[in-house]
Structure formats: structure tokens, C-alpha cells
N, C-alpha and C positions, 0 to 999 in steps of 0.2 A: 234714346240709348237702348240698345238691345239688352235684354235681361241677362242673357248668358255671358255676354262680354263684360257687362258691368259687374258681374260676380267673379270675374277672373276666369282664366282658362287653365287647362290641365286637370290634375287630380291631386288631392291631399291638402296640406296647409303649410304656411311659412312665416314670413316676418310680419306681414300685415301693416305696411306703412300707410300713414294717413294720406288722403287725397290732397293735392296741392290746393291751397286757398281755403281749405276747410279746417276747423279746429279738430284737434286730435281727440279730445274728450268732450265733445259737445259744446265747445266754446269756453273761453276763459273769462272770468269776471274781471272787468276793468275797474280799477280803483282811481279815485280822484287824487289821493295823496300818493306821493312817491314811496318806494319801499323803505327808504331811510327814515321817513317820518312815521310810517306805520309800524315798523319793527318793534318799538318798545311796548306796543299795546297788542301785538298779535299773540294768539294762543301758542304758536310754535315757540316764540321766545320764552314765554313763561314755562312751557314744558321743558325746554332745554335748561333753563335756570334751575328748575326743580330737579332735573337729572343730576346736575353738578352738585347741588346741595345734598342729595341723597347719596352721592358717590362716596363722600367722606366716611359716614358711619358704616356703610356697607363694605367699603374697602378695608376699614380697620378690622371688621369682623373676618373678612376673607384672609387678610394678611396674618392675623393672629392664629387663625385656624390652620392655615397652610404651614406656617413656620413651626407651630407647635407639633402638628402631626408628623411633618417630615423630620424634625429634630428628634422626636420621640421614636419614630420608626428607625431612623439611622442609628440612634443610640442603642436600640434593642436588636440590631442586626446580628450581634454576636449570639443571640438566641433566636429561636424560631419565631418568637413573638414579633420581631421587627418587621417581617414581611407582611403579615396580615394588617399590622398597624399602618404601614406605609400604603398598602392597597386601600384600606379604609379612608386614609387621608386623600388619596387620589380620587376615590369614588365621591367623596364629599365635595371636592373641587369641581368634579363634573356636574354634580347637582347644583352647586352655586353658579356654574357657567350657564346652566339652563335657565336659572332665574335671571341672570344678567341679560340673556338674549330676550327674555320676555320684557324686562325693563327697558331695554334699548328699543324694542318694537313699539312699546306703548308711549314712551316719552320722546324718542328720537325719530320714530318712523322708520327704523332700520330693519329691513327684513333679512334675517340671517337664517339659512337653512340649518337644520339639526345636523351635527356631525355624524359620522358613521357609527353605528352601534357596536357594542362589544361582539367580537367573533369568538364563540366558544365551540370547540369541536365536540365536547361532551358536557354533560350537566354535572353540577356539584360545586362545592365551595372552592376547591383547589383550582378547578378550571376557570371559575369566575375570577379568582385572585390573579391567576396568570394572565387572563385576558385584560384585566385592568392595568396590570403592570406593563404589558406589552403594547397597550394602545397609545398611539401618539396624541389622541384627543385628551387623555388624562394628563399627560405631561404639559400640553399646551394650556390646559385649564389651570394647572399649578403655576405655570409661568405667568399667566394673567393675574392670578391672585397676588403674586409677589410684586409684579411690575406696576399694577394699577394703583397700589397704595401711594407711592410718592407722587404720581401724577394726580391722583385725586386730591391730595393735600394742596398741591400747587394750584390746580384749577379752582378748588373751593376758595382759597384765599384770594386769588385774583378776581374771580367772578363776584364774590360777596362784597369785596371792597369797592370795585368800580360801580356795582349796582347801588350799594348803600350811599356812597359818596355822591354819585350822580343825582339821585333823587333828593338827597339832603340839600345839596347846593341849589338844585332847581327850585325847591320849595322854600329856600331861605327867606324870601320876602314875606312868607306867611308865618314864620315862627321866630324871626330875629328879635321880636319884642320880649322873648323869654329872658334874654340876657340882662337888659336893664331892669326888668321887673323882679326877677328871681335870683340872678347871679351877681348883681351889683357891678356889672361892667357894661360898656357901651354897645358891645356886639360880639360877634365871633372873633376871638383873638387869633391873629395870624402870626405875630411875632411879639416877643416880649423879653426884656432883661431887667436889670436893676434900674435903669434910667429911661428906657424907651419901651413903649407898647403900641402895637398897631392893631386896630379893630376895624372890622367891616361894619360901619355904622351909618354912613351917609347914603343918599339915594343912588349916587353913581356907583359906589362900591357894591351896594346890594344888587343893582342891576347887572353889573359885570359878573358877580358871583352866580346869579341865576343863569346867565348866558353860558358860563363855564359849566355849570351843572347840566344845562341843556345839551352841550356837546358830549359830556360824559354819558348822559342818558341815551342819546342817539347812538353812541358808539358801543355801549355795553352789549346790546343783543348780538352785534357782530363779533365782539370779543368772545362772548360766551359760545357763539356758533363755531368760532375757530377752535376753541378749547374742546368742544364736543366732537369736532372732526377727528381729533386724536383718539377720543373714546370710540368713535365709529370704526376707525382703523384697527384698534386693539380688539374690539369685539368681533369684527369680521375676520381678522387674521388669526386670532388665537382661539376663539370660541366657535367658529364656524367649521365646516368641513374642509379638510386639506385639499390642496390642488390635485393631489393624486387620487383621492377619493372622488372628487368631483369629476375628474377625467374618466375614472372607471364607470361612474354612473352614466356619463355621456356616451361612452363606448358601448355599454350595455343597451342603452336606448337606441343608438345607431344600429347595433347588431339586430335588434328587433325590427327596425324599419327595413333593413336589408333583407332579412328573412321573409317578412311580410310581402315586400316588393317582389322578391323572387317567386314566392308562392303564387302571387297574383299574376305574374307573367306566365308561369307554367299553366295556370288555369286558363288564361287567355289563349295561349297557343293550343291547348287541348280543345278548347271550344271552337277555335277557328278551324282546326283540322277536322273536328267532328261535323261541324255545321257546313263547312265549305268543301274543301278538296275531297274529304272522305265520302260525303254524300254524292258528290258528282261522280266519283269513281265507282260507287255502287250503282248509280243510275247508268253509267257507261257500261259496266259489266252486264247489266240486264238488257240494255239495248243491243249490245253485241251478241248476247245469247239469242234474242229474238231474230236478229239479222241472220244468224247462222241457221236457224230453223227455216226461215223464209228463202234462203239462198237457192234451194232447188225448186221450190214452188213458184216464187215471185222474185226473180233477180232484180227487177227495177225497184221494188219496195225495199229489198235488202240493201241495194245500193244507197237509197235515200237514208235508211237507218244508219248505215256505215258513215255517210256524210255527216249526219247529225252527231254521231258519236265522235267524229273527228273534231267538230266544233267544241264538244264538251271536253275533249282532251286539251284543246288549246286553252279553254277557260280554266280548267283545273291546273294546268301548268302555270298560268298567270297568277292564280291565287297562291300557288306554292312559292312562286318567286316573290310575291309581295310579303308572304309570311316569312320567308327566309331573310328578306331585306329588313323586316321588322325585328328579327332576332339579332342579326349582325350582318350588315351589308358587305358584300365581297369587295366593293370599291373602297370601303374604308380600310379594310385590311391591306389591300394591294397598293393604294395610292395616297391614303391619309385623309386628313380632315378637309383640305382644300377641295379635292375632287368630290368627296362624299357630300359636303355641304352644297357644292354647286349642283350636284344631282338632285338634292332635296329642294333647292331653290327653284329648279326648273319645273318641279311639279306643283309649286305654289300658284294660287290663282291670281296673284298680283306680281308685278315685276320686283325682283329682289336683287340688290347689289351685294355681292359676297366679297369680302376682303379678309384673307387669312395671312397673317404675318408671323410665321413660325420658322425658325431656322432648323429645328429638329422636332421629332415627333415625341409626344409623351407616351407613357406606358399605355398598353391597349385598354386597360380598365378606365382610365381617365379620358382617353380619346373616345371611347364608346359612350361614356356619360355626356361628354360635350356634344357628341353627334346627336344623341337622342334628345338632349335639352333643346338644341336649336331646332331639331325636327318637330318636336311637340309645339314649340312656340310658333313656328311657321304654319303648322296645321291649324292652330287656333286663330292666327291672323286670317287664314283663308275662310274659316267658319264664322267668326264673330266680329272681326275688327272693322269691316266695311272700309278697308284701306285701299288706296290706289298705288301705294309704293311702300317698300320695306327695305331694310338694309341689315346685313349681318357682318359684324366685325369680330375677329378672333386675334388675340395677341398675347404676348407673355410679358409679365412684369415680375422680374426677379424669380421667385419660386412659386408664382401663381399664374394660372391660366385664366385669362379674362375672355368672356363672351358677352357680346352686346347685340340685342335685336331691337330695332327701332321700326315703328310704322306710323303712318299719318292717319290712323283710324279714329274712331269715336272716343277712345280712352275709357276710363272707368274700371280698368282691370285692378284687382286686388288679390292679396294672398290670405285675407282673413275670412272668418265666418264660414269655413268649409268650402271655400271657393276653389276654382279649378287649378290655380297656380300653387295651391298649398302642398299637394303631393310632390310636385316638382321641387319645391323648397326642401321637403323632407328628404328626398333622394340626394340632393346636394349636401344637406347637412350630415348625412350618413358618412360622407367622405371628407368632412371638414370643409365643405363648400358653403357659399352664401348666395342667396338670390335676393335682389333688390328690385322693386317695381316702382317706377315713376310714371303714373298714368292718370293725369287730371282729366276730369270730365270734359269731353270735347277734343281730347288728344293734344299732342301726340303721346304715344306710349313708348317708354324706354325700359327694357328689361335687361338688367346686368347680372350676369352670373360669374362667380369666382370659384375656381377649383384649384386644389393643390397641384403643383407641377412636380411630376415624378417621371424620371427617365429610366430606361431599362438598365 
């Protein structure tokens, strides 16, 4: 396998999908016991159970603090003291929210990003107080402190009961002798009134009791896991960053990628002009100057120099055409993706089938990104894939523009580890696009790109 192609093609980084047939994280450990039998003894189950047990005392503290501070602040709103008390209560809820994120990360393995910080235009206590009161994070943390209490009571009761009863019934054959020896009865009493009493005292009943306990014990980790799923949703939804803040961060990151890409393109164009067409034009000017001086003395030498200068002009014009095509090809503007991609495919070193199924054209920006994406993928097929055939398909699905480039080369392309496809993935991500690579070692390679569909 070629090293360059195995590392991916293009520039930058993207999704980094694992290779087909290979483990994503270095191989998964295979267990002899099924997950249902392992669950009661796994560390994850005990951590989740510990999370549920800790939730009750912590939620009581949060609930009491939140209700007390909000009630006190609301009662004092008739005076100026109510506002700072309410701000202090919200700030405390934010602090408790940070501790809850740490607890969820340690016991549930839930990674929740920190919410957006306070935005203060100026320094001082008044500015801080206004920022706390206006922050949506503060009010979501208060809502979490109030809503988590009833759920913590419910989950604590359910988890503790099923856990204790499950293990108690499962181990009943080991401790049922306590009843006849110390309690003065035959066994565990299931039913009793003035005339009838029913005890679990014979071997069959003891065995059935242990089997019922086994079922409870095996089901308990999954019940606790279902309970902690609600906790995960509450922590993620109320204590994490809001969707708007997350979207702002994504847009800021995408803007940085767009700016860096534009700067890199400008540097490339400047370098190509300086090292290519500009250098040839300077040499052409010098040759024409020498030819002018020799025109009277040696017309034949001057004619040869003019002929050489004519060749340099043709070469410089071709370089300028290639550079202009790299900036934005005229055929794309005039005739759309079908003609432009067909022109790119004709320059590929392998036969390429092009199929474009679009009833209308997208906006020029999306059309240009689609063109350069396919162009770069075909260039890398020519350089690294060792393919004998390739295909390009372009179609629309609802509000998305789909691109797919397939080749029968050696495969091994990836977007991870600073590989060539990573920059392409970053460019697509900057416009809410996606790049997915399916390239097992030995081929074939299938690269699918998805772009938002926008019309003029």
C-alpha cells in the first residue's frame, strides 16, 4: 500500500472513521459471560448505583438551598436586598451544577462541556450581579436543583429496594437458618393471619426464592441504568451549554477555518503567480529586449529569440488559465456542475464516469465547494489510488446536496492523524457539511460528501 494514499488524500482533518474489519480502539475484549450475567459484578453498575445513592442527600441539599435562597430573595424584592440575595442563590446553583458535572463525569462517564461563562461588559459587583441574573445557565441550574429532588427520591427508593431485595433473596439459602434459631419461626414469613401462616422453609421454596432473587439481581443493574439515563439527560440538558451557545462556538470555529482557508488560498495564488507566470513574463521581457537589440545586427538570431519568446507566452498563458481554473472555472459559472465535473474527469488519469442528477443549480458558494471537493478527490485518485476506474455521482436529497466519489484502488484512505482528507472535511464542516470515508485496505474507496442545499 502506498504510504501517501494510506494516510488519506487532500489536506486538513475530519471524521476519522475506522477501517473496515479493524477494531476502532485497538480491539475489544471478548468476554465468555454474556452482558446480562456480568452486569451485577461490573464496576460500571456499582458506580451507577453509587451515583443514585449519593443523589438523594445531594439533591436534598440542592433543593433546600435553591428554595430557601429564591424564597428569601423574592420576599426581599420589595427592598434592594432581594436582588443580590437572588443573584447569590443563582450563583450558588451554578457552583452546585459544576460539582454535579464532575460527579456525572466520575460515576456515569458522562462528558458534559462547561456552559458559557458570565458575560460582563464592565467590572464590579453590579455588573456581576446583572450578568448572573441575565444568564440562562443560572436559571437552568436553579431548575435542575428543584426538579432533581423528586427524581432523586424516586430513583433512590427504586434502586435501593430492588438491589437489597435481589441480593437478600439470592443469598436466602445461606441465612434462612437465622429464623428457626433466633426468631422462633420456620423461615421467612410470606403471609400470616390469625389462623394461617406461610413460611419459606422447605428446600423447594428456598430454591425458588433464590431463583427469584437471581432474576432481581440480574435485572437490577439494568433498572439502575435506566434510572441514571434520566439523570444523564437532566445533567446534559440543564447543566451543559445551551444549543445556542454550542452553535455560536461551532460558528466561531467554522469562521476561523474559513478565514484560514481563504488566507491559504491567497498565499497559494500569490506563490503560483510569483513562481510561475510572473517569472516567465519577466524572462519574456528580457528575451524581447535582447531580440530588439539584435534585430539590426543579427536578424536570424533575433527571429529565434522572438520564436522562443512566443513559446514562453504560450506557456505563461496556459499557467494563467490553470490558475484561473483553480480559482473558479468559467465552465462552472456558465454551465453548472455537470459540465464542470465532466471537464475535471477528462483530466483524470483513470476513466471516470460522471452522473449529475440535479433539476436546478445550488447557490454559487455551495456549487463551488462541491466542484473543488470532487476535483481534489479525483486529483488524489490520480496520484495515490492506483485505480483503473472511478465514478462520480451527484444528487439531491431534500435539502442536502450529496456527492460520492468511488474508485477501485488500493484503499486505506483515512481522515484521521493529520491525513490528507482532513482539510477537506474541515472545509465541508465550515458550511455544515459532512465527509464520510469508507476505504478498507485493498479497496475499494468510497468517499461521500454532504452539503446543505441552498438556492438563489
